[in-house]
C-alpha positions, 0 to 999 in steps of 0.5 A: 442602593449605592452598589447598584448605582456603582454597577451601572455607572462602571459599564456606562463609564467604559462605554463612554470611554470607548465612544470617546476613543472613536473619532466619530460615532458617524463613522461607526454608523457608516461602517454598520450601514455598509456591513456585508450581510453574507459575512453576518450570515456566516458569523451567525452560522459560526455562532451556532457551531460554537454553541453546538460545540459546547454541547458536545464537550459537556456531554463528554463529562456528563455522558451518564446523564440522559442525553436529552437532559444533558443537551438541554442543561448545556444550552441553559448554561450558555443562555444564562451565561450570556444573559445574567451577570457572573458569566460562567459562574452563574451559568454553572450554578443554574446548570448545577440546580437542574442537575441536582433537581434530577437526582445528581449529588452536588459533589459530583456536579461540582467536579464534572462542571469543573472538568468542563470549565478547566478543560475550556480554560486550558484551551484558552490558555493554549490559544493565548500562547499560540496567538503570542507565537503567531505575532512573535513570528510576524505571521500576518503583521501586528505588534511584536513588542514585549507588552503586547505580545509576551506580557499576557503570556508571562502573566497567565503562565504561572497561574495555568501551571498552578491550576494544572499542577493542583491535583499532584500537589494535593496528593503530596500534601494529603487530601485532608489538608484541603477544605471540602470546597477546595477539594471539589475544585481540585477534583475538577482539574483532575477530571479534566486531566482524566478526560485529556488522557482518555480522549474521545471525539467529543473533547474537540468541542472544547476546541470548536467552542472557542475557535468558532466564536473567535471566527464570528469576530473575524467574520464581522471584521471581514464584513466591514472590509478589514482583515484582522491577522490571527495572532492580534485577533486571538490575543485581543479577544482573550484579553478583552473578555477579561472585562466581563469579570465585572458583573454586569447583566449580558456584559452590556458596555463591559464586553464592548469596551474590553473587546474594542479597546483590546482590538485597538490596542493591537492595531485595528482602526477604532471605528472599525473595531467598535462597529465589529464588536457591536455586531459580534456582541449582538450575535454572541448574545442572542444565539445562545440566549435564545437557545437557552430560553428555548431549552429551559422552556422545554424542561419546564413544559415537559415536566409539567406535562408529564406530571399531569399525565402521571397524575391522571394515570394514578387517579383512583378510579370511580366505584360506579365504573364497571370497566375502567379504561386503560390510559396510555401515557408518554414516557415520563421525562421530567426532572422527577422521573429522571432522578432514579436514572441519574441516582442509579449511576455509579459516579466516581472520582478522578482518583478512582478512575485512575485507580481502576485504570 
């Protein structure tokens, strides 16, 4: 009970801190009332493009899974990441359960999902470096001090290098020296490397997934009449999202506090930053959430319909019937029916792919 109360008080406290940092909530309401609806419409379109980009890069790692299933699982992962606490961890867990129901082995799910996660994380790291370079070069203005420009890169670089080098380090030490779960995570990094060495057009989805979502925030600022510089926006976006590590449903209060605080730190007006983040979070919450709920409902509906049709086809014919009728049914695309197709695929680990290259 105490833990639940603390989890509720933490985001409320962060939200209260943001409210106190804003000179007047009346200014925020005024900003929201005066926002340009055309920029909001553009932001909605860009958020849809970001979600579609994730589906594209997800298909790059799960291309042997039936296309309809992989697309729906990708939408479910985005929706659960927006709705449930835990963000990416929760989303990959739910997606893994759906893939497991379809017959995919657990280790392969961890490795392939790890490939998606680490590739998108590599794009985040590259974006962090790009934002620091833009600010250091003075492109568009913004802060240029060490604490706000170079310190985030100095902190993130060693972690990124260690993760990127983990497959090579594990080979030198031997795979048997690692626990099974650690070996699967390292194989996920190796899967991301394999995809990078053999690029396809689907890998561009990793760039679109992050880039379009950042553009949503930029559009909300433009709708309020403020032009945020690229370098400041990139760094504030990536740093502000670190607040979502606190497990709060839908990131309510946490994301607003983290993003608005980071944007103010990089020079945005407090009232404008608070209004822009509120609109951004509403868009970034509802688009993937509705898409994920729709995809999950489609999976359940298709599964129930096909199981019902399959049961009616296989039901015993009454003895009194002289001429039994043939019943035509639609192809069975339920999770149970997809299991043989998924199990029939020959999945290979990143090391085996390198050996066959």
